[in-house]
matplotlib code that plots the C-alpha trace (Angstrom):
import matplotlib.pyplot as plt

x = [-3.4, -5.3, -4.7, -5.5, -9.2, -10.5, -9.8, -7.1, -4.1, -2.3, 1.6, 2.8, 5.3, 7.8, 9.8, 13.5, 14.9, 18.3, 21.8, 22.0, 19.2, 20.5, 23.5, 22.3, 20.0, 23.6, 24.8, 22.6, 19.4, 16.3, 14.6, 11.1, 12.5, 14.7, 11.4, 12.3, 10.5, 9.6, 8.6, 5.3, 3.7, 5.0, 7.2, 10.1, 10.5, 13.2, 12.2, 12.9, 16.8, 17.5, 17.0, 18.8, 21.8, 22.1, 21.5, 24.7, 26.8, 25.9, 26.3, 29.7, 30.3, 29.4, 31.5, 34.9, 34.0, 33.8, 37.2, 39.1, 37.8, 37.8, 40.0, 42.3, 43.4, 44.5, 47.7, 48.2, 47.0, 49.4, 52.2, 51.4, 51.4, 54.8, 56.3, 54.7, 56.8, 60.0, 59.8, 59.4, 62.9, 64.7, 63.8, 64.9, 67.7, 68.8, 68.2, 70.4, 73.1, 72.9, 73.1, 76.1, 77.8, 77.2, 74.4, 72.5, 71.1, 68.5, 66.7, 62.8, 63.1, 65.2, 62.0, 59.3, 57.4, 56.2, 53.0, 54.6, 57.0, 54.4, 52.4, 55.4, 56.3, 52.3, 52.7, 55.9, 54.5, 51.3, 53.6, 56.2, 56.0, 54.6, 56.3, 55.6, 53.6, 53.0, 55.6, 56.8, 54.9, 51.3, 52.3, 53.8, 50.2, 48.1, 49.8, 49.5, 45.7, 45.0, 46.3, 45.3, 48.9, 50.2, 52.3, 54.4, 56.4, 59.8, 57.8, 57.7, 55.1, 52.9, 49.8, 52.2, 53.1, 49.5, 49.0, 52.2, 50.6, 47.2, 48.8, 50.1, 47.1, 45.8, 42.1, 41.4, 41.9, 40.1, 37.1, 37.5, 37.8, 34.7, 33.4, 34.3, 32.1, 28.7, 29.2, 29.8, 26.1, 24.9, 26.3, 24.8, 21.5, 22.3, 22.4, 19.3, 17.1, 18.9, 17.7, 14.0, 14.7, 15.8, 12.5, 10.0, 11.4, 11.7, 7.6, 5.8, 7.1, 10.2, 9.3, 8.0, 12.2, 12.0, 9.7, 11.9, 14.7, 14.6, 18.2, 22.0, 22.9, 19.1, 19.6, 23.4, 22.0, 18.7, 20.9, 22.9, 19.8, 18.5, 21.4, 22.2, 18.2, 18.3, 22.2, 23.1, 23.9, 22.5, 19.3, 19.0, 20.2, 17.7, 14.7, 16.3, 15.9, 12.5, 11.6, 13.0, 12.0, 8.3, 8.7, 8.8, 12.2, 14.6, 18.0, 19.6, 18.4, 18.8, 22.6, 23.0, 21.2, 23.3, 26.4, 24.7, 24.2, 28.2, 28.9, 25.8, 27.6, 30.6, 28.7, 29.0, 32.3, 32.8, 30.8, 32.6, 35.7, 34.6, 34.6, 38.2, 38.0, 39.7, 43.1, 43.8, 46.1, 43.4, 41.4, 43.4, 44.7, 40.9, 39.4, 41.4, 41.1, 37.3, 37.5, 39.5, 36.3, 34.3, 37.3, 37.9, 33.4, 33.6, 36.4, 34.4, 31.2, 33.3, 34.9, 32.1, 29.0, 29.5, 30.8, 27.5, 25.6, 27.0, 26.9, 25.2, 28.2, 27.5, 23.6, 24.5, 27.3, 25.5, 22.6, 24.5, 25.8, 22.4, 20.0, 19.5, 18.6, 15.2, 12.5, 12.7, 9.8, 8.4, 6.7, 9.9, 12.6, 13.4, 13.1, 13.8, 16.7, 19.8, 21.0, 23.2, 23.1, 20.7, 17.8, 19.2, 19.2, 15.7, 13.6, 15.0, 15.4, 11.7, 11.0, 11.7, 10.4, 8.7, 8.7, 6.0, 7.5, 3.9, 3.4, 6.5, 6.2, 3.0, 3.8, 6.8, 5.4, 2.4, -0.3, -2.0, -4.7, -5.4, -4.5, -6.6, -5.9, -6.2, -4.4, -5.8, -5.3, -3.2, -6.1, -8.4, -5.7, -5.6, -9.3, -9.7, -6.1, -8.0, -11.3, -9.9, -6.8, -7.3, -4.9, -2.1, -0.6, 2.2, -0.5, 0.4, -2.2, -2.3, -4.4, -3.1, -6.6, -8.2, -5.7, -3.9, -1.6, -0.4, 3.3, 3.9, 6.5, 5.0, 1.5, 1.7, 4.2, 3.0, 0.3, -1.8, -2.0, -0.7, -2.7, -2.3, -3.0, -6.6, -9.1, -11.9, -14.7, -14.9, -17.5, -18.6, -18.9, -22.0, -21.0, -20.6, -16.9, -14.5, -11.3, -12.2, -11.6, -15.3, -14.8, -13.8, -11.2, -11.6, -9.8, -12.6, -17.0, -17.3, -19.5, -23.1, -23.0, -24.2, -21.4, -23.3, -25.5, -23.7, -22.6, -19.1, -17.5, -15.5, -16.5, -14.3, -16.1, -16.4, -14.1, -14.4, -13.4, -10.3, -12.2, -13.0, -14.1, -18.2, -19.2, -17.5, -20.6, -20.8, -23.7, -23.6, -23.3, -22.3, -20.5, -19.2, -17.1, -13.9, -11.6, -13.4, -10.9, -9.7, -7.6, -7.7, -6.3, -3.3, -1.1, -3.5, -1.9, 0.9, 4.7, 5.1, 4.0, 4.8, 7.5, 7.7, 7.1, 4.0, 2.8, 4.1, 5.6, 2.3, 4.2, 3.1, 5.1, 7.3, 7.5, 9.0, 11.4, 12.7, 13.5, 15.0, 17.6, 18.6, 18.8, 20.8, 23.1, 24.3, 24.2, 26.5, 29.0, 28.7, 29.4, 32.5, 33.8, 33.9, 34.4, 38.1, 39.2, 38.8, 40.5, 43.5, 43.7, 43.7, 45.9, 48.9, 52.1, 51.9, 48.1, 49.1, 52.1, 49.7, 47.6, 50.2, 52.1, 48.2, 47.5, 50.9, 51.4, 49.3, 47.6, 45.1, 44.8, 43.8, 41.1, 39.9, 39.7, 37.5, 35.3, 34.7, 34.1, 31.6, 29.8, 30.0, 27.8, 26.5, 27.3, 30.1, 29.3, 30.1, 33.0, 34.7, 33.2, 35.0, 38.3, 38.2, 39.0, 41.9, 43.4, 42.7, 44.9, 47.7, 47.4, 46.4, 48.6, 46.3, 47.6, 46.8, 43.1, 42.3, 42.6, 40.4, 37.8, 38.0, 37.2, 34.1, 33.1, 32.9, 31.4, 28.3, 27.5, 26.8, 23.7, 22.2, 23.5, 21.8, 18.5, 18.4, 18.9, 15.3, 14.0, 10.5, 9.3, 11.9, 14.9, 17.2, 16.8, 16.8, 20.3, 21.6, 21.3, 22.9, 25.7, 25.8, 26.5, 29.4, 31.3, 31.0, 33.6, 35.7, 36.1, 36.8, 39.5, 41.4, 41.4, 42.1, 44.5, 47.1, 48.7, 50.4, 50.1, 46.8, 46.5, 48.2, 45.2, 42.7, 44.8, 46.2, 42.7, 41.7, 45.2, 43.9, 40.8, 42.7, 44.8, 42.1, 41.1, 44.1, 43.5, 43.9, 41.2, 38.4, 39.7, 36.7, 34.4, 35.3, 34.2, 30.9, 30.7, 32.3, 30.0, 26.6, 27.4, 28.7, 25.7, 23.2, 23.5, 24.5, 21.9, 19.0, 19.3, 19.8, 16.5, 14.5, 15.4, 14.5, 11.3, 10.2, 10.7, 9.4, 6.2]
y = [52.2, 50.2, 49.2, 46.1, 47.5, 48.1, 52.2, 54.0, 55.6, 58.5, 58.6, 61.9, 63.5, 64.8, 68.6, 67.7, 70.7, 72.3, 72.1, 75.3, 74.8, 71.7, 73.6, 76.3, 74.7, 72.5, 75.5, 77.1, 77.7, 79.5, 77.3, 77.0, 76.0, 72.8, 70.4, 67.8, 64.6, 62.7, 59.7, 57.9, 58.0, 54.7, 53.6, 54.9, 58.8, 61.7, 61.5, 57.7, 58.3, 61.1, 59.1, 56.3, 58.1, 59.4, 56.4, 54.8, 57.4, 56.8, 52.9, 53.7, 56.3, 53.8, 50.8, 52.9, 54.0, 50.4, 49.8, 52.6, 51.6, 47.8, 46.4, 49.0, 48.5, 51.5, 50.7, 51.4, 55.2, 54.7, 53.7, 56.7, 59.3, 58.2, 58.8, 61.9, 62.9, 60.6, 62.9, 66.0, 65.2, 64.3, 67.7, 69.3, 67.6, 68.0, 71.6, 71.9, 70.0, 72.6, 75.3, 73.6, 73.3, 77.4, 77.1, 80.2, 81.5, 83.1, 80.3, 80.6, 77.0, 77.5, 79.8, 77.7, 76.2, 72.7, 73.5, 74.6, 71.7, 69.2, 71.2, 71.2, 67.7, 66.8, 68.8, 67.0, 63.8, 65.0, 65.1, 62.6, 60.4, 57.4, 53.9, 52.3, 49.1, 47.5, 44.4, 43.8, 40.9, 42.4, 45.2, 42.8, 40.9, 43.5, 44.3, 41.0, 41.2, 44.4, 43.4, 40.0, 39.4, 41.7, 43.5, 42.9, 45.4, 45.1, 46.6, 50.6, 52.6, 54.6, 52.1, 50.3, 53.4, 53.8, 50.5, 50.7, 53.9, 52.4, 49.0, 51.9, 53.6, 52.7, 52.0, 52.1, 55.8, 56.1, 54.7, 56.5, 60.1, 59.2, 58.7, 62.2, 63.1, 61.4, 62.3, 66.2, 65.6, 64.4, 66.8, 69.7, 67.7, 67.5, 71.5, 71.8, 69.3, 71.3, 74.4, 72.8, 71.3, 74.4, 77.0, 74.2, 73.9, 78.0, 77.8, 80.5, 82.9, 83.0, 84.6, 87.7, 88.0, 90.7, 92.8, 94.0, 95.5, 99.1, 99.8, 98.4, 96.3, 94.6, 94.0, 92.1, 90.2, 88.8, 88.4, 86.4, 84.0, 84.0, 82.4, 80.3, 79.2, 78.5, 77.2, 79.6, 83.2, 83.2, 82.7, 85.1, 87.7, 86.5, 86.9, 90.5, 91.5, 90.5, 91.9, 95.7, 94.9, 94.3, 97.5, 95.7, 96.7, 99.7, 99.2, 100.9, 98.4, 95.6, 96.6, 95.8, 92.7, 91.6, 92.3, 89.5, 87.1, 87.2, 86.2, 83.1, 81.4, 80.9, 78.5, 75.3, 75.3, 76.1, 73.0, 70.6, 71.5, 69.9, 66.9, 66.4, 66.0, 62.4, 64.8, 67.4, 68.7, 68.1, 70.2, 72.7, 73.0, 72.7, 75.1, 78.0, 77.3, 77.6, 80.5, 82.6, 83.5, 83.8, 86.5, 88.3, 88.8, 90.0, 92.4, 93.9, 94.1, 95.9, 98.3, 98.9, 98.9, 102.2, 103.8, 102.9, 103.7, 107.4, 107.8, 105.4, 105.4, 101.7, 102.8, 105.9, 105.0, 101.9, 104.0, 106.1, 103.2, 101.8, 104.7, 103.9, 100.3, 99.2, 96.9, 93.3, 93.1, 89.9, 90.3, 91.0, 89.3, 86.3, 86.8, 83.8, 83.9, 81.9, 78.7, 76.3, 73.0, 74.2, 72.7, 69.6, 69.0, 70.9, 68.4, 65.6, 67.8, 68.6, 64.7, 64.5, 67.9, 70.5, 73.6, 76.2, 79.4, 81.5, 80.8, 82.6, 84.9, 86.0, 86.1, 88.3, 90.4, 91.3, 89.6, 87.2, 89.7, 89.8, 91.2, 92.4, 90.4, 92.6, 95.1, 98.9, 101.8, 104.6, 106.9, 104.6, 104.4, 107.6, 107.7, 104.7, 106.3, 109.5, 107.7, 105.2, 107.2, 110.2, 113.5, 114.3, 118.0, 117.6, 116.8, 112.6, 109.8, 107.5, 104.7, 104.3, 105.1, 102.8, 99.4, 98.8, 97.0, 100.0, 100.8, 103.8, 102.3, 98.9, 100.4, 103.2, 105.1, 108.6, 109.3, 105.8, 102.7, 99.7, 97.9, 94.5, 96.4, 97.8, 96.9, 93.7, 95.9, 99.4, 100.9, 104.6, 106.3, 108.4, 111.4, 109.2, 108.9, 106.1, 107.7, 108.4, 106.5, 105.4, 104.0, 100.4, 99.0, 94.9, 92.7, 89.8, 90.6, 92.4, 90.3, 90.7, 91.9, 89.9, 90.7, 89.5, 92.1, 95.0, 98.1, 97.9, 101.6, 99.8, 97.9, 96.1, 95.6, 99.6, 101.4, 98.5, 96.3, 97.9, 98.6, 102.2, 103.6, 104.1, 105.5, 108.1, 109.5, 106.6, 106.6, 106.6, 103.8, 101.6, 98.9, 99.0, 96.8, 97.8, 94.9, 92.5, 89.5, 89.5, 86.8, 85.7, 83.0, 83.3, 82.6, 79.7, 77.0, 74.8, 75.0, 71.3, 71.2, 68.1, 65.4, 61.9, 63.6, 64.6, 62.1, 59.0, 59.6, 62.3, 64.4, 67.8, 70.6, 70.9, 66.9, 67.2, 70.3, 68.2, 65.3, 67.0, 68.9, 65.9, 63.6, 66.1, 67.3, 63.4, 63.1, 66.5, 64.8, 61.3, 63.3, 64.9, 62.1, 59.5, 62.9, 63.4, 59.5, 59.2, 62.3, 61.3, 58.3, 59.4, 62.9, 61.6, 61.9, 63.2, 64.5, 66.5, 67.8, 69.4, 70.8, 73.0, 73.6, 75.4, 76.9, 77.7, 79.8, 83.0, 83.9, 86.3, 82.9, 81.2, 83.9, 83.5, 79.5, 79.8, 82.3, 80.5, 76.9, 79.1, 80.4, 76.8, 75.4, 79.1, 78.4, 79.7, 77.2, 74.5, 75.8, 76.6, 73.4, 71.1, 72.9, 72.9, 69.4, 69.3, 72.0, 70.2, 67.4, 69.5, 69.7, 73.9, 75.9, 78.8, 81.3, 79.3, 78.9, 82.7, 83.9, 80.7, 81.9, 85.1, 84.0, 82.4, 85.3, 87.0, 83.7, 84.1, 87.4, 86.1, 84.8, 88.0, 89.9, 87.4, 87.8, 91.3, 91.4, 89.9, 92.1, 93.0, 95.4, 97.9, 96.8, 99.7, 99.1, 95.2, 95.7, 98.2, 95.5, 92.8, 95.2, 96.2, 92.7, 92.6, 96.0, 95.5, 91.8, 94.0, 96.3, 94.2, 92.3, 95.5, 96.1, 92.9, 91.2, 93.5, 94.7, 92.1, 94.1, 94.0, 90.2, 89.2, 90.5, 88.1, 85.2, 86.0, 85.7, 82.2, 80.9, 82.1, 80.6, 77.3, 77.2, 77.2, 73.8, 72.4, 73.9, 71.2, 71.8, 73.4, 72.4, 69.6, 72.1, 75.4, 74.7, 74.0, 76.9, 78.9, 78.2, 78.8, 81.8, 83.9, 82.1, 81.4, 83.1, 86.8, 87.2, 85.1, 87.7, 90.7, 89.3, 88.8, 92.1, 94.2, 91.9, 92.6, 96.3, 96.6, 94.6]
z = [-60.2, -58.3, -55.0, -53.2, -52.0, -55.4, -55.0, -56.9, -55.6, -57.2, -57.5, -56.0, -57.2, -54.6, -56.0, -55.8, -53.7, -55.9, -54.8, -53.7, -51.1, -50.0, -49.2, -48.0, -45.2, -44.6, -43.9, -41.8, -43.6, -42.6, -39.5, -41.5, -44.7, -43.1, -43.1, -40.1, -41.4, -38.3, -40.6, -39.4, -35.8, -33.8, -30.8, -32.3, -32.7, -31.7, -28.2, -27.4, -29.9, -27.5, -24.5, -25.7, -27.0, -23.7, -21.5, -23.9, -23.0, -19.3, -19.9, -21.5, -18.3, -16.1, -17.3, -17.6, -13.6, -12.8, -15.0, -13.2, -9.5, -9.6, -12.8, -12.8, -9.4, -6.6, -6.6, -10.2, -9.3, -6.3, -8.6, -11.3, -8.3, -7.4, -10.4, -11.1, -7.7, -8.9, -12.3, -10.0, -7.9, -11.2, -13.1, -10.1, -9.7, -13.4, -12.7, -9.8, -12.1, -14.6, -12.1, -10.4, -13.8, -14.3, -16.6, -17.8, -13.8, -16.3, -17.6, -16.2, -15.8, -12.6, -11.0, -11.4, -8.7, -7.7, -9.3, -12.2, -12.9, -12.8, -15.2, -17.2, -17.2, -17.8, -21.4, -22.3, -21.6, -23.6, -26.9, -26.6, -29.5, -29.1, -29.8, -33.2, -31.8, -35.3, -36.8, -39.6, -39.9, -39.5, -42.1, -44.1, -43.7, -44.2, -47.2, -49.2, -47.9, -49.1, -52.5, -52.9, -52.7, -55.6, -53.0, -50.3, -47.6, -50.2, -53.4, -54.3, -55.5, -54.5, -54.2, -51.7, -49.7, -49.3, -48.0, -45.8, -44.1, -43.4, -41.5, -39.1, -38.4, -35.1, -35.9, -32.0, -32.0, -35.2, -33.2, -30.2, -32.3, -33.8, -30.4, -29.1, -31.8, -30.5, -26.9, -28.2, -29.9, -26.8, -25.2, -27.5, -27.0, -23.2, -23.0, -24.7, -22.6, -19.2, -20.4, -20.6, -17.4, -15.9, -17.1, -16.5, -12.9, -12.8, -13.3, -14.9, -12.8, -14.1, -17.3, -15.0, -13.4, -16.5, -15.2, -11.9, -14.4, -13.1, -12.0, -13.9, -11.1, -11.1, -15.0, -14.9, -11.7, -13.5, -17.3, -15.0, -13.7, -17.0, -18.6, -15.8, -16.2, -20.4, -20.1, -23.3, -23.7, -27.0, -25.9, -23.0, -26.0, -28.1, -25.4, -24.4, -28.4, -28.6, -25.2, -26.8, -30.0, -28.4, -26.7, -23.6, -22.4, -23.1, -25.0, -22.1, -19.2, -22.3, -21.7, -18.8, -19.0, -21.9, -19.4, -16.9, -19.6, -20.7, -16.6, -16.4, -19.8, -18.3, -15.5, -17.3, -17.9, -14.2, -13.4, -16.0, -14.1, -11.0, -12.8, -12.0, -8.5, -8.7, -9.5, -7.2, -10.0, -12.8, -10.8, -10.2, -13.7, -14.7, -12.6, -13.4, -17.1, -16.2, -14.3, -16.5, -18.6, -15.4, -14.3, -17.5, -17.8, -14.1, -14.4, -17.8, -16.1, -13.1, -15.3, -18.0, -16.1, -14.0, -17.4, -19.0, -15.6, -16.0, -19.5, -21.9, -24.4, -25.9, -26.3, -27.8, -30.1, -31.6, -32.4, -34.6, -36.7, -37.2, -37.1, -40.4, -40.3, -42.2, -41.0, -42.6, -44.6, -44.5, -48.4, -49.9, -47.8, -45.7, -42.4, -40.6, -38.3, -39.7, -37.4, -38.1, -35.1, -33.6, -36.3, -36.0, -32.3, -31.6, -33.0, -30.6, -26.8, -27.8, -28.4, -25.1, -23.4, -25.5, -23.4, -24.5, -25.6, -26.1, -22.8, -21.4, -24.0, -22.8, -18.8, -19.6, -21.9, -19.5, -21.9, -19.2, -19.1, -22.4, -26.2, -29.3, -32.1, -34.8, -36.9, -36.1, -38.8, -37.3, -37.5, -35.4, -32.6, -32.0, -31.9, -29.5, -27.4, -26.9, -25.8, -23.1, -21.7, -20.2, -21.4, -18.8, -18.0, -20.3, -23.0, -23.3, -22.9, -20.1, -19.5, -15.8, -14.1, -16.0, -15.9, -13.1, -15.1, -17.4, -18.0, -20.7, -22.1, -23.5, -23.7, -25.9, -28.4, -29.7, -27.6, -28.9, -27.5, -29.2, -31.4, -29.0, -26.3, -27.4, -24.9, -25.8, -24.0, -22.3, -19.6, -19.4, -16.6, -15.6, -18.0, -20.8, -20.7, -21.0, -19.5, -16.1, -12.9, -12.8, -16.6, -17.5, -19.4, -19.9, -22.2, -21.4, -21.0, -18.2, -15.2, -15.3, -19.1, -22.1, -24.7, -27.7, -27.6, -27.0, -29.6, -30.9, -31.4, -34.4, -37.5, -39.4, -42.3, -43.1, -45.3, -47.5, -45.3, -43.9, -40.9, -39.3, -35.7, -36.6, -33.4, -30.8, -28.9, -25.9, -23.4, -20.3, -18.0, -21.1, -22.0, -25.6, -27.5, -29.1, -30.6, -32.9, -31.9, -28.5, -27.2, -23.0, -20.7, -22.8, -19.8, -18.5, -20.8, -19.7, -20.2, -21.2, -24.4, -25.8, -25.9, -24.1, -20.6, -21.1, -24.3, -22.6, -18.7, -18.3, -15.5, -14.5, -15.3, -12.0, -11.9, -15.4, -15.0, -11.8, -14.0, -16.9, -14.4, -12.6, -15.9, -17.6, -15.2, -14.9, -18.4, -18.5, -16.4, -18.2, -21.6, -20.2, -18.4, -21.3, -23.5, -21.1, -21.0, -24.3, -25.2, -22.8, -25.2, -28.4, -28.1, -27.5, -29.7, -32.7, -32.5, -29.2, -31.1, -33.8, -31.6, -29.4, -32.7, -33.8, -30.5, -29.6, -32.6, -32.1, -28.9, -31.7, -34.3, -31.0, -30.8, -34.5, -33.7, -30.8, -32.7, -35.4, -33.3, -31.3, -34.6, -35.7, -32.5, -31.9, -27.7, -25.6, -23.3, -25.3, -26.9, -23.4, -21.9, -24.8, -23.9, -20.4, -20.0, -22.2, -20.1, -16.5, -17.9, -19.2, -23.2, -22.9, -20.7, -19.1, -21.4, -23.9, -22.7, -22.0, -25.9, -27.2, -24.4, -25.5, -29.0, -27.9, -26.5, -29.8, -31.0, -29.0, -30.1, -33.7, -33.0, -31.7, -34.7, -36.9, -34.7, -35.1, -39.0, -39.5, -36.9, -37.6, -35.5, -33.7, -35.9, -34.9, -31.4, -31.9, -33.6, -31.0, -28.2, -30.3, -31.6, -27.2, -26.6, -29.3, -28.6, -24.9, -25.7, -28.3, -25.5, -22.7, -24.7, -25.7, -22.0, -20.6, -23.3, -25.1, -22.7, -20.7, -17.3, -17.9, -18.9, -15.9, -13.6, -15.0, -15.0, -11.3, -10.3, -11.9, -11.0, -7.2, -8.2, -9.4, -5.9, -3.6, -4.9, -3.5, -0.1, 2.1, 4.3, 2.3, -1.2, -2.1, -1.2, -2.6, -6.3, -4.9, -2.5, -5.2, -8.1, -5.7, -4.5, -7.8, -9.9, -7.7, -4.0, -5.0, -8.5, -6.5, -3.4, -5.7, -7.8, -4.6, -3.4, -6.6, -7.0, -3.6, -3.9, -7.7, -5.6]

ax = plt.figure().add_subplot(projection="3d")
ax.plot(x, y, z, "-o")
ax.set_aspect("equal")
plt.show()
């Protein structure tokens, strides 16, 4: 085939993937197998599309606010409030009349408070049947038009029945339903962008927060802060598992951090509940529904933290369960973590701002001074370790005297240095030793030395290309090369790696973090406002009755529903944040919200378990942490839910918090103070104290 330039072009045949592969990708296949094709470079891209989607939500939310404030007059709200008060008065009068007529005194309605009466009446209004506003003339015209004049309302048959049903469909509600789905999609995108903004705002120092975990209390506080930072306990747990796999964190410390992550994940729906400031009853119901998540997690931590501190039963139990698990073999197994929605959301959030995970990983794992990118044999590691590390009185090797950053847990195993910790260069002392206080241990070329001419103690071409230590007798006061492929300057790169914020807007890391955090918080509020406003139109009458039947069928089924939704979206924050507005408007009661939240808590543990199943290093420890997360939630549910006496404790706590929002003096500021103290002030102060003590 000849092109216009006279050259020859060959048509390449694209390999069409089999249907099974396509379905596997749609159902959460490996991230590397899901190839995203952004198309040719140009002004249109994922970042622009993501910003456009958020701007649309902003515009719709602004339009609705203008409509509520200026078009829909205030007297409408006053009339609605007056009608609600009149309904409460009528309900009380009806109860008094029934009681006077000798009605059953044990009727639970007689013990209801004013708030409970308002909640009950609100729920009844949701489930009231809607009037049929479709006129017979419209139905007749619709059927005649759709059937090209062949049928009318007086005819019979399945086709006529189908057209008759279609003529009664509220297509406005159908369109609004798809708008809600769109808003939920943007909500997922906004959470991802917000997490990137928080991480950029925290800077490289935020990656060091795991370094100060030296006791259970600091572990819990760091878990809370880290989860608030990334807006996802699933992400925090995955980071913790990776640190355990890299020997940067012990399983015992990781367990307490997972407990903190469970608390931190409830910050999102607590913030969501604050979007109901305009209606006092909605704010009370919404804040109670949101904080039931907080109360459950806080109570569970209060019980299991001291127990696991006294005796690490979670660590020991999970070890017995997984001690025989094998490392995922990259040569024969698929060692890629399964994910569901993230591969579809991630390209758009990264189009706005791409976070450099490698830099944060190097900071958190202590590789800022450098690392060795070469694989040594076990014998060579033993030889090098004995050469550069002194032997302690206990008979173990220690490099603490030659490198200030040495940490026995993350540097050595079995008396040998990890391969990444092997030095690039060493310098002997006056006696020709490299493991004394006067010796040198370097990842970069020592100053004043021409490292191109130094002798290497390791020859990577020896032993038929397998590499071998070839020099063990060292001269005094001499620099030797050890690692053939050292890497330095790993932490000098920027955290902002790409996206519109870097490529088009030329922002700094701090500037991008500030802008994205503020922009995403506003978009989050806009999304939730649109979702709540639209759901109030859609979920009425029949839809509300169906929802009530499903949720009211069995509380343990609600747990399964909450777990299933969370597994699909891989975020308990999204599940609870979507349910909170529905509870705020009175459709879901607090007793129904509780098991849905518990199910979401279980569902969010799946991400960590899936990540641990494909661990390529320390798989036993990685799976231990993932299972500790699961059993912490299961034991919490077993303690706080089945027995009504125990169940009432978290329910009373969150009801009290909800009632505080109705306080005549402090009600408006209480949600802000509560959120700031529980999720920011207390963990932040504890982290500062721990960091200062560690320093």
